[in-house]
N, C-alpha and C positions, 0 to 999 in steps of 0.2 A: 771327571768329577773328583777323582782321588787327589790330583795335584792341588785343586782349590781347597779341599778339606785339609790337606797337609799344611798349606800356608796359613790357613785360619787357625789350625791347631798350634802351630809354632808361635803365632802372635798371642794366642790365649795363654800358652805356657809361659812365655816371657812376662806377660802382664800378671799372671798368677804368682810367679816367683817374686816379682817386684812388690806386689801388694802384701804378700805374706811377710817379706822382709821389712816393710815399712811399719808393721804393727808393733806397738810397744809390748814389752815383756809383762807378764802378769804375775810373776813370782817375786817375792821380796825376801828370799832366803828361806830357811827352814821354818821359822815362825810364820812367815807370810803364806807358806804353802799349806800349813795346817789351818790357820784361822781364815785365810783368804779363800781357801777351797770351800769352807762352810758358808761363808758369805756369798760366794758365787752360786753355790747350790741352792741357797734359800732365796736368791734373787735380790739381795739388798744392794748389790752394785750393778748399776746399769751403765753401759757404754754410752757416751754422749759425744756429739760433734764428729770429729774426724775418726775417732775409734769406731763409732757406730757405722759410719760410711765405709771404712775399711773392712769391717766384719761382713757387712752386706755385700760388698764388692767381691770379697773372697768367696762367699757362697755362690754368687752368680757365676764367677769365673770357673769355679770347681765344677759346677753343673755343666757349663759349656764345654769344659775339658772332657768330661766323661761322655757327653753326648757326641762330641767330635771324635773321640777315640772309638766309640762303638760304631759310629757311622763309617769311619774310615775302614775299620775291620770288615764291615758289611760290603763296602764297595770294592775291597781288594780280593774278595772271594772269587 
């Protein structure tokens, strides 16, 4: 069971790295970090289209990564 989980974990890891690198940057310098952070906190900016898809995919892959890591540690005991 451990080799199968290891292979799945490697695939999820590569996919997670790829999705994170494909996401656009959210900062626009010092002024963007101050005003952009407030807008993001208040929910005025919403991700749309590809950005929303990439954000949701990142969450799903991160959850799969943690579940795979914990299950691999369990099976290796």
